[in-house]
Structures are given as C-alpha cells and as structure tokens.
GUTORMAR-778005 format. One record per atom (N, C-alpha, C, O): residue number from 0; atom name; x, y, z. Coordinates in Angstrom, 2 decimals. Last residue first. Example, Ala and Ser with C-alpha at 12.3 -4.5 7.8 and 13.67 -1.06 7.14 Angstrom:
<rec num="1" atomo="N" px="12.85" py="-2.25" pz="7.08"/>
<rec num="1" atomo="CA" px="13.67" py="-1.06" pz="7.14"/>
<rec num="1" atomo="C" px="12.90" py="0.03" pz="7.87"/>
<rec num="1" atomo="O" px="13.41" py="1.14" pz="8.04"/>
<rec num="0" atomo="N" px="13.19" py="-5.69" pz="7.80"/>
<rec num="0" atomo="CA" px="12.30" py="-4.50" pz="7.80"/>
<rec num="0" atomo="C" px="13.20" py="-3.30" pz="7.80"/>
<rec num="0" atomo="O" px="14.24" py="-3.32" pz="8.46"/>
//
This chain:
<rec num="60" atomo="N" px="-13.70" py="31.75" pz="63.94"/>
<rec num="60" atomo="CA" px="-13.42" py="33.05" pz="63.32"/>
<rec num="60" atomo="C" px="-13.15" py="34.12" pz="64.34"/>
<rec num="60" atomo="O" px="-12.90" py="35.27" pz="63.98"/>
<rec num="59" atomo="N" px="-14.30" py="29.51" pz="65.40"/>
<rec num="59" atomo="CA" px="-13.15" py="29.45" pz="64.50"/>
<rec num="59" atomo="C" px="-12.79" py="30.80" pz="63.91"/>
<rec num="59" atomo="O" px="-11.68" py="30.97" pz="63.42"/>
<rec num="58" atomo="N" px="-16.60" py="29.85" pz="66.78"/>
<rec num="58" atomo="CA" px="-15.38" py="29.73" pz="67.56"/>
<rec num="58" atomo="C" px="-14.14" py="29.80" pz="66.68"/>
<rec num="58" atomo="O" px="-13.04" py="30.10" pz="67.16"/>
<rec num="57" atomo="N" px="-18.54" py="29.78" pz="64.85"/>
<rec num="57" atomo="CA" px="-18.35" py="31.04" pz="65.59"/>
<rec num="57" atomo="C" px="-17.04" py="31.02" pz="66.38"/>
<rec num="57" atomo="O" px="-16.44" py="32.07" pz="66.62"/>
<rec num="56" atomo="N" px="-18.62" py="27.17" pz="64.07"/>
<rec num="56" atomo="CA" px="-17.96" py="28.12" pz="63.19"/>
<rec num="56" atomo="C" px="-17.71" py="29.44" pz="63.88"/>
<rec num="56" atomo="O" px="-16.76" py="30.15" pz="63.54"/>
<rec num="55" atomo="N" px="-20.24" py="25.88" pz="65.87"/>
<rec num="55" atomo="CA" px="-18.79" py="25.81" pz="66.10"/>
<rec num="55" atomo="C" px="-18.02" py="26.77" pz="65.19"/>
<rec num="55" atomo="O" px="-16.89" py="27.14" pz="65.51"/>
<rec num="54" atomo="N" px="-22.84" py="25.98" pz="64.88"/>
<rec num="54" atomo="CA" px="-22.40" py="27.04" pz="65.79"/>
<rec num="54" atomo="C" px="-20.89" py="27.01" pz="66.08"/>
<rec num="54" atomo="O" px="-20.33" py="28.02" pz="66.50"/>
<rec num="53" atomo="N" px="-24.12" py="25.27" pz="62.07"/>
<rec num="53" atomo="CA" px="-22.92" py="24.78" pz="62.73"/>
<rec num="53" atomo="C" px="-22.36" py="25.88" pz="63.63"/>
<rec num="53" atomo="O" px="-21.49" py="26.64" pz="63.21"/>
<rec num="52" atomo="N" px="-26.55" py="26.50" pz="61.41"/>
<rec num="52" atomo="CA" px="-26.37" py="25.07" pz="61.11"/>
<rec num="52" atomo="C" px="-25.19" py="24.48" pz="61.87"/>
<rec num="52" atomo="O" px="-25.24" py="23.32" pz="62.29"/>
<rec num="51" atomo="N" px="-26.08" py="29.11" pz="62.20"/>
<rec num="51" atomo="CA" px="-27.18" py="28.37" pz="62.82"/>
<rec num="51" atomo="C" px="-27.03" py="26.87" pz="62.59"/>
<rec num="51" atomo="O" px="-27.34" py="26.06" pz="63.46"/>
<rec num="50" atomo="N" px="-23.95" py="29.77" pz="60.53"/>
<rec num="50" atomo="CA" px="-23.74" py="29.76" pz="61.98"/>
<rec num="50" atomo="C" px="-24.85" py="29.02" pz="62.70"/>
<rec num="50" atomo="O" px="-24.59" py="28.36" pz="63.71"/>
<rec num="49" atomo="N" px="-25.23" py="29.64" pz="58.03"/>
<rec num="49" atomo="CA" px="-24.11" py="28.75" pz="58.30"/>
<rec num="49" atomo="C" px="-23.85" py="28.65" pz="59.81"/>
<rec num="49" atomo="O" px="-23.57" py="27.56" pz="60.32"/>
<rec num="48" atomo="N" px="-27.11" py="31.71" pz="58.34"/>
<rec num="48" atomo="CA" px="-27.57" py="30.32" pz="58.15"/>
<rec num="48" atomo="C" px="-26.44" py="29.34" pz="58.49"/>
<rec num="48" atomo="O" px="-26.68" py="28.33" pz="59.15"/>
<rec num="47" atomo="N" px="-25.38" py="33.90" pz="58.46"/>
<rec num="47" atomo="CA" px="-26.23" py="33.58" pz="59.61"/>
<rec num="47" atomo="C" px="-26.71" py="32.14" pz="59.52"/>
<rec num="47" atomo="O" px="-26.73" py="31.43" pz="60.53"/>
<rec num="46" atomo="N" px="-24.35" py="33.75" pz="55.83"/>
<rec num="46" atomo="CA" px="-23.45" py="33.59" pz="56.99"/>
<rec num="46" atomo="C" px="-24.25" py="33.23" pz="58.23"/>
<rec num="46" atomo="O" px="-23.85" py="32.34" pz="58.99"/>
<rec num="45" atomo="N" px="-26.67" py="34.24" pz="54.34"/>
<rec num="45" atomo="CA" px="-25.97" py="32.96" pz="54.18"/>
<rec num="45" atomo="C" px="-25.02" py="32.70" pz="55.34"/>
<rec num="45" atomo="O" px="-24.89" py="31.56" pz="55.80"/>
<rec num="44" atomo="N" px="-27.19" py="36.86" pz="55.15"/>
<rec num="44" atomo="CA" px="-28.15" py="35.79" pz="55.48"/>
<rec num="44" atomo="C" px="-27.50" py="34.43" pz="55.35"/>
<rec num="44" atomo="O" px="-27.75" py="33.55" pz="56.17"/>
<rec num="43" atomo="N" px="-24.90" py="38.12" pz="54.02"/>
<rec num="43" atomo="CA" px="-25.15" py="38.17" pz="55.46"/>
<rec num="43" atomo="C" px="-26.10" py="37.05" pz="55.89"/>
<rec num="43" atomo="O" px="-25.84" py="36.37" pz="56.88"/>
<rec num="42" atomo="N" px="-25.31" py="37.65" pz="51.31"/>
<rec num="42" atomo="CA" px="-24.12" py="37.09" pz="51.95"/>
<rec num="42" atomo="C" px="-24.29" py="37.07" pz="53.47"/>
<rec num="42" atomo="O" px="-23.88" py="36.11" pz="54.13"/>
<rec num="41" atomo="N" px="-27.65" py="39.16" pz="50.97"/>
<rec num="41" atomo="CA" px="-27.67" py="37.71" pz="50.73"/>
<rec num="41" atomo="C" px="-26.47" py="37.04" pz="51.39"/>
<rec num="41" atomo="O" px="-26.61" py="35.95" pz="51.96"/>
<rec num="40" atomo="N" px="-26.70" py="41.75" pz="51.50"/>
<rec num="40" atomo="CA" px="-27.73" py="41.16" pz="52.36"/>
<rec num="40" atomo="C" px="-27.77" py="39.65" pz="52.20"/>
<rec num="40" atomo="O" px="-27.91" py="38.92" pz="53.19"/>
<rec num="39" atomo="N" px="-24.92" py="42.06" pz="49.36"/>
<rec num="39" atomo="CA" px="-24.44" py="42.14" pz="50.74"/>
<rec num="39" atomo="C" px="-25.43" py="41.49" pz="51.70"/>
<rec num="39" atomo="O" px="-25.03" py="40.76" pz="52.61"/>
<rec num="38" atomo="N" px="-26.68" py="41.92" pz="47.21"/>
<rec num="38" atomo="CA" px="-25.65" py="40.89" pz="47.35"/>
<rec num="38" atomo="C" px="-25.12" py="40.87" pz="48.78"/>
<rec num="38" atomo="O" px="-24.90" py="39.80" pz="49.35"/>
<rec num="37" atomo="N" px="-28.16" py="44.24" pz="47.29"/>
<rec num="37" atomo="CA" px="-28.80" py="43.00" pz="47.69"/>
<rec num="37" atomo="C" px="-27.81" py="41.85" pz="47.89"/>
<rec num="37" atomo="O" px="-28.08" py="40.93" pz="48.66"/>
<rec num="36" atomo="N" px="-26.25" py="46.95" pz="48.65"/>
<rec num="36" atomo="CA" px="-26.63" py="46.12" pz="47.52"/>
<rec num="36" atomo="C" px="-27.26" py="44.83" pz="48.04"/>
<rec num="36" atomo="O" px="-26.93" py="44.38" pz="49.14"/>
<rec num="35" atomo="N" px="-27.21" py="49.80" pz="50.57"/>
<rec num="35" atomo="CA" px="-26.58" py="48.47" pz="50.47"/>
<rec num="35" atomo="C" px="-27.12" py="47.72" pz="49.27"/>
<rec num="35" atomo="O" px="-28.30" py="47.84" pz="48.92"/>
<rec num="34" atomo="N" px="-28.55" py="52.23" pz="49.98"/>
<rec num="34" atomo="CA" px="-27.24" py="52.22" pz="50.63"/>
<rec num="34" atomo="C" px="-26.51" py="50.91" pz="50.40"/>
<rec num="34" atomo="O" px="-25.32" py="50.90" pz="50.07"/>
<rec num="33" atomo="N" px="-30.95" py="51.81" pz="48.80"/>
<rec num="33" atomo="CA" px="-30.17" py="52.95" pz="48.30"/>
<rec num="33" atomo="C" px="-28.75" py="52.93" pz="48.85"/>
<rec num="33" atomo="O" px="-27.85" py="53.53" pz="48.27"/>
<rec num="32" atomo="N" px="-32.13" py="49.78" pz="50.17"/>
<rec num="32" atomo="CA" px="-31.52" py="49.44" pz="48.87"/>
<rec num="32" atomo="C" px="-30.72" py="50.60" pz="48.30"/>
<rec num="32" atomo="O" px="-29.89" py="50.40" pz="47.40"/>
<rec num="31" atomo="N" px="-31.87" py="49.23" pz="53.49"/>
<rec num="31" atomo="CA" px="-32.12" py="50.30" pz="52.54"/>
<rec num="31" atomo="C" px="-31.38" py="50.01" pz="51.23"/>
<rec num="31" atomo="O" px="-30.15" py="49.99" pz="51.20"/>
<rec num="30" atomo="N" px="-33.36" py="46.25" pz="54.82"/>
<rec num="30" atomo="CA" px="-32.25" py="47.17" pz="54.64"/>
<rec num="30" atomo="C" px="-32.60" py="48.16" pz="53.54"/>
<rec num="30" atomo="O" px="-33.52" py="47.93" pz="52.76"/>
<rec num="29" atomo="N" px="-34.40" py="43.39" pz="56.56"/>
<rec num="29" atomo="CA" px="-34.79" py="44.73" pz="56.11"/>
<rec num="29" atomo="C" px="-33.55" py="45.62" pz="55.98"/>
<rec num="29" atomo="O" px="-32.77" py="45.74" pz="56.93"/>
<rec num="28" atomo="N" px="-34.45" py="40.17" pz="55.85"/>
<rec num="28" atomo="CA" px="-33.46" py="41.18" pz="56.18"/>
<rec num="28" atomo="C" px="-33.94" py="42.53" pz="55.66"/>
<rec num="28" atomo="O" px="-33.89" py="42.79" pz="54.46"/>
<rec num="27" atomo="N" px="-35.76" py="37.19" pz="57.09"/>
<rec num="27" atomo="CA" px="-36.06" py="38.42" pz="56.36"/>
<rec num="27" atomo="C" px="-35.04" py="39.47" pz="56.81"/>
<rec num="27" atomo="O" px="-34.80" py="39.64" pz="58.00"/>
<rec num="26" atomo="N" px="-35.95" py="33.59" pz="57.01"/>
<rec num="26" atomo="CA" px="-35.34" py="34.86" pz="57.41"/>
<rec num="26" atomo="C" px="-35.78" py="36.02" pz="56.52"/>
<rec num="26" atomo="O" px="-36.13" py="35.83" pz="55.35"/>
<rec num="25" atomo="N" px="-37.98" py="31.12" pz="58.17"/>
<rec num="25" atomo="CA" px="-37.80" py="31.96" pz="56.99"/>
<rec num="25" atomo="C" px="-37.20" py="33.30" pz="57.42"/>
<rec num="25" atomo="O" px="-37.85" py="34.06" pz="58.13"/>
<rec num="24" atomo="N" px="-37.36" py="27.90" pz="59.33"/>
<rec num="24" atomo="CA" px="-37.41" py="29.32" pz="59.68"/>
<rec num="24" atomo="C" px="-37.14" py="30.12" pz="58.42"/>
<rec num="24" atomo="O" px="-36.19" py="29.84" pz="57.68"/>
<rec num="23" atomo="N" px="-38.96" py="24.79" pz="59.52"/>
<rec num="23" atomo="CA" px="-38.26" py="25.74" pz="58.65"/>
<rec num="23" atomo="C" px="-38.45" py="27.15" pz="59.20"/>
<rec num="23" atomo="O" px="-39.58" py="27.54" pz="59.51"/>
<rec num="22" atomo="N" px="-38.97" py="21.42" pz="60.53"/>
<rec num="22" atomo="CA" px="-39.23" py="22.82" pz="60.87"/>
<rec num="22" atomo="C" px="-38.36" py="23.73" pz="60.01"/>
<rec num="22" atomo="O" px="-37.17" py="23.47" pz="59.82"/>
<rec num="21" atomo="N" px="-40.45" py="18.67" pz="59.04"/>
<rec num="21" atomo="CA" px="-39.21" py="19.42" pz="59.15"/>
<rec num="21" atomo="C" px="-39.57" py="20.86" pz="59.48"/>
<rec num="21" atomo="O" px="-40.39" py="21.47" pz="58.79"/>
<rec num="20" atomo="N" px="-41.67" py="15.29" pz="59.01"/>
<rec num="20" atomo="CA" px="-41.90" py="16.73" pz="59.21"/>
<rec num="20" atomo="C" px="-40.58" py="17.44" pz="59.49"/>
<rec num="20" atomo="O" px="-39.69" py="16.87" pz="60.12"/>
<rec num="19" atomo="N" px="-40.71" py="13.00" pz="56.38"/>
<rec num="19" atomo="CA" px="-40.73" py="13.39" pz="57.79"/>
<rec num="19" atomo="C" px="-41.04" py="14.88" pz="57.90"/>
<rec num="19" atomo="O" px="-40.73" py="15.64" pz="56.99"/>
<rec num="18" atomo="N" px="-41.09" py="10.20" pz="54.42"/>
<rec num="18" atomo="CA" px="-41.32" py="11.64" pz="54.46"/>
<rec num="18" atomo="C" px="-41.49" py="12.02" pz="55.92"/>
<rec num="18" atomo="O" px="-42.32" py="11.45" pz="56.63"/>
<rec num="17" atomo="N" px="-38.57" py="7.70" pz="53.74"/>
<rec num="17" atomo="CA" px="-39.81" py="8.19" pz="54.31"/>
<rec num="17" atomo="C" px="-39.90" py="9.71" pz="54.17"/>
<rec num="17" atomo="O" px="-38.93" py="10.39" pz="53.86"/>
<rec num="16" atomo="N" px="-36.11" py="6.84" pz="52.92"/>
<rec num="16" atomo="CA" px="-37.23" py="5.92" pz="52.73"/>
<rec num="16" atomo="C" px="-38.56" py="6.46" pz="53.22"/>
<rec num="16" atomo="O" px="-39.58" py="5.78" pz="53.14"/>
<rec num="15" atomo="N" px="-34.38" py="9.19" pz="52.89"/>
<rec num="15" atomo="CA" px="-34.10" py="7.98" pz="52.13"/>
<rec num="15" atomo="C" px="-35.34" py="7.13" pz="51.86"/>
<rec num="15" atomo="O" px="-35.59" py="6.75" pz="50.72"/>
<rec num="14" atomo="N" px="-36.76" py="11.90" pz="52.92"/>
<rec num="14" atomo="CA" px="-35.46" py="11.32" pz="53.28"/>
<rec num="14" atomo="C" px="-35.29" py="10.04" pz="52.47"/>
<rec num="14" atomo="O" px="-35.98" py="9.84" pz="51.47"/>
<rec num="13" atomo="N" px="-38.51" py="14.80" pz="52.16"/>
<rec num="13" atomo="CA" px="-38.24" py="13.44" pz="51.74"/>
<rec num="13" atomo="C" px="-36.85" py="13.02" pz="52.21"/>
<rec num="13" atomo="O" px="-35.87" py="13.71" pz="51.93"/>
<rec num="12" atomo="N" px="-40.43" py="16.72" pz="54.36"/>
<rec num="12" atomo="CA" px="-39.15" py="16.58" pz="53.67"/>
<rec num="12" atomo="C" px="-38.90" py="15.11" pz="53.39"/>
<rec num="12" atomo="O" px="-39.05" py="14.26" pz="54.27"/>
<rec num="11" atomo="N" px="-43.03" py="19.02" pz="54.88"/>
<rec num="11" atomo="CA" px="-42.64" py="17.62" pz="54.73"/>
<rec num="11" atomo="C" px="-41.36" py="17.55" pz="53.92"/>
<rec num="11" atomo="O" px="-41.21" py="18.25" pz="52.91"/>
<rec num="10" atomo="N" px="-42.83" py="21.69" pz="57.28"/>
<rec num="10" atomo="CA" px="-43.01" py="21.18" pz="55.92"/>
<rec num="10" atomo="C" px="-42.62" py="19.71" pz="55.91"/>
<rec num="10" atomo="O" px="-41.95" py="19.23" pz="56.82"/>
<rec num="9" atomo="N" px="-43.82" py="24.11" pz="59.48"/>
<rec num="9" atomo="CA" px="-43.51" py="22.69" pz="59.36"/>
<rec num="9" atomo="C" px="-43.83" py="22.25" pz="57.94"/>
<rec num="9" atomo="O" px="-44.95" py="22.41" pz="57.46"/>
<rec num="8" atomo="N" px="-42.32" py="27.16" pz="60.44"/>
<rec num="8" atomo="CA" px="-43.28" py="26.47" pz="59.59"/>
<rec num="8" atomo="C" px="-42.86" py="25.01" pz="59.51"/>
<rec num="8" atomo="O" px="-41.67" py="24.71" pz="59.48"/>
<rec num="7" atomo="N" px="-41.93" py="29.60" pz="62.97"/>
<rec num="7" atomo="CA" px="-41.51" py="28.35" pz="62.33"/>
<rec num="7" atomo="C" px="-42.65" py="27.70" pz="61.57"/>
<rec num="7" atomo="O" px="-43.80" py="27.70" pz="62.01"/>
<rec num="6" atomo="N" px="-42.56" py="33.01" pz="62.05"/>
<rec num="6" atomo="CA" px="-42.85" py="31.87" pz="62.91"/>
<rec num="6" atomo="C" px="-42.43" py="30.58" pz="62.21"/>
<rec num="6" atomo="O" px="-42.56" py="30.48" pz="60.99"/>
<rec num="5" atomo="N" px="-39.68" py="34.66" pz="60.62"/>
<rec num="5" atomo="CA" px="-41.11" py="34.41" pz="60.71"/>
<rec num="5" atomo="C" px="-41.33" py="33.24" pz="61.67"/>
<rec num="5" atomo="O" px="-40.37" py="32.56" pz="62.06"/>
<rec num="4" atomo="N" px="-37.06" py="36.63" pz="61.83"/>
<rec num="4" atomo="CA" px="-37.52" py="35.31" pz="61.44"/>
<rec num="4" atomo="C" px="-39.02" py="35.23" pz="61.60"/>
<rec num="4" atomo="O" px="-39.57" py="35.68" pz="62.61"/>
<rec num="3" atomo="N" px="-34.78" py="39.14" pz="60.82"/>
<rec num="3" atomo="CA" px="-36.05" py="38.80" pz="61.44"/>
<rec num="3" atomo="C" px="-36.46" py="37.43" pz="60.94"/>
<rec num="3" atomo="O" px="-36.25" py="37.09" pz="59.77"/>
<rec num="2" atomo="N" px="-31.74" py="40.55" pz="61.36"/>
<rec num="2" atomo="CA" px="-32.41" py="39.42" pz="60.70"/>
<rec num="2" atomo="C" px="-33.66" py="39.13" pz="61.49"/>
<rec num="2" atomo="O" px="-33.61" py="38.91" pz="62.70"/>
<rec num="1" atomo="N" px="-30.27" py="43.71" pz="60.65"/>
<rec num="1" atomo="CA" px="-30.95" py="42.78" pz="61.55"/>
<rec num="1" atomo="C" px="-31.56" py="41.66" pz="60.73"/>
<rec num="1" atomo="O" px="-31.86" py="41.83" pz="59.54"/>
<rec num="0" atomo="N" px="-27.36" py="45.64" pz="60.27"/>
<rec num="0" atomo="CA" px="-28.44" py="44.86" pz="59.70"/>
<rec num="0" atomo="C" px="-29.04" py="43.98" pz="60.78"/>
<rec num="0" atomo="O" px="-28.35" py="43.56" pz="61.71"/>
//
C-alpha cells in the first residue's frame, strides 16, 4: 500500500484563548477493494498518522 498526501492545507484551529492557523495533510490510500477490506486501509492510515505524530514509536516496534 502507498499513502499519498494532498498539498498542505491551512485551517483555523481553536485553542484555549485564540484561533491559530494549523497545517493539515490529507492522506489518501489507493487500494483494490476486491482484495483488501477498507478496515485494513483505515488501520494502515491510523498507524501512519501515529508515526507522524510521534516518530519515537518507530523505535519501539
């Protein structure tokens, strides 16, 4: 499987006392639905997201 990312998008995100700009990457996973279930793709994207948020996880597994 591959993960493709669209160009970064800037959205406004509410924090404690202010609204700040926030960069967002939108992932896309192309796969054949005849072979793989959508659940597998969702789990894969969630794992990639976890590694992007905390790269130290790559060292633990």
